[in-house]
C-alpha positions as CSV (number, residue, x, y, z in Angstrom):
1,M,51.3,80.4,298.7
2,S,49.4,83.3,297.1
3,D,49.1,84.0,293.4
4,F,49.5,87.7,294.2
5,G,52.9,87.8,292.6
6,D,51.5,86.6,289.2
7,E,48.8,89.2,289.3
8,V,51.3,92.0,289.8
9,W,53.0,91.2,286.6
10,K,49.9,90.8,284.5
11,R,49.4,93.8,282.2
12,D,46.7,94.6,279.8
13,E,48.9,96.1,277.1
14,V,49.2,95.5,273.5
15,D,52.6,94.0,272.6
16,S,54.8,95.8,270.1
17,P,54.9,94.5,266.6
18,C,58.6,95.2,266.4
19,V,60.7,92.4,264.8
20,K,64.0,94.3,265.2
21,V,64.2,95.1,261.5
22,C,64.1,98.9,262.0
23,V,64.5,100.3,258.4
24,L,62.0,102.9,257.1
25,H,61.2,102.4,253.4
26,P,62.0,105.7,251.8
27,G,59.0,105.6,249.4
28,A,56.3,104.1,251.6
29,K,57.6,105.8,254.8
30,L,56.9,102.5,256.7
31,C,59.2,100.3,258.7
32,M,60.1,97.3,256.6
33,G,60.0,95.0,259.6
34,C,56.7,95.9,261.4
35,F,55.0,98.2,258.9
36,R,54.5,101.1,261.4
37,T,55.3,104.7,260.5
38,G,58.2,106.5,262.1
39,E,55.7,108.5,264.2
40,E,53.9,105.4,265.4
41,I,57.2,103.8,266.4
42,A,58.2,106.9,268.3
43,R,54.9,107.3,270.1
44,W,54.2,103.6,270.8
45,S,55.2,103.6,274.5
46,R,52.9,106.6,275.1
47,M,49.8,105.3,273.2
48,D,46.8,103.9,275.1
49,P,45.9,100.2,274.4
50,A,43.0,101.2,272.1
51,E,45.2,103.2,269.8
52,R,47.8,100.4,269.8
53,R,45.1,97.8,268.9
54,T,43.8,100.0,266.0
55,I,47.3,100.2,264.6
56,M,47.9,96.5,265.0
57,D,44.7,95.8,263.1
58,E,45.9,98.0,260.2
59,L,49.4,96.5,259.9
60,P,48.5,93.5,257.6
61,E,47.1,95.9,255.1
62,R,50.3,97.9,255.0
63,E,52.7,95.2,253.9
64,P,51.6,95.4,250.2
65,L,52.3,99.2,250.3
66,I,56.0,98.5,250.7
67,A,56.0,96.0,247.8
68,K,54.2,98.6,245.6
69,A,56.4,101.6,246.5
70,A,59.3,102.0,244.1
71,P,62.7,102.1,245.8
72,I,64.4,105.5,245.7
73,M,67.7,105.0,244.0
74,R,70.6,107.3,244.8
75,P,73.7,107.4,242.6
76,G,76.3,104.9,243.7
77,R,74.0,102.9,245.9
78,R,72.6,99.4,245.4
79,T,69.0,98.4,246.3
80,N,68.4,96.1,249.2
81,R,68.4,92.6,247.6
82,R,65.6,91.4,249.9
83,F,63.4,94.3,248.8
84,A,64.4,94.0,245.1
85,K,63.4,90.4,245.1
86,R,60.1,91.1,246.7
87,T,59.1,93.7,244.2
88,T,59.9,91.6,241.2
89,E,57.7,88.7,242.1
């Protein structure tokens, strides 16, 4: 039997960093799950592999930006407990 079927499904694409926690931090303007910007999330499927790799390489440096960004408080709203805990450490 041929391995042709396996070759058809091989793709040279960069996987999405999405972890299904799609919440943009209001101060940092980054997703709190994958650390991409809203624009990067929206354009991901249309980016070429080189652009995706560049973004993937930058993501580890973005996580501290969320921890440093002060939460924006609105009257009558509580902070996200997960976020509040991370910023007080």
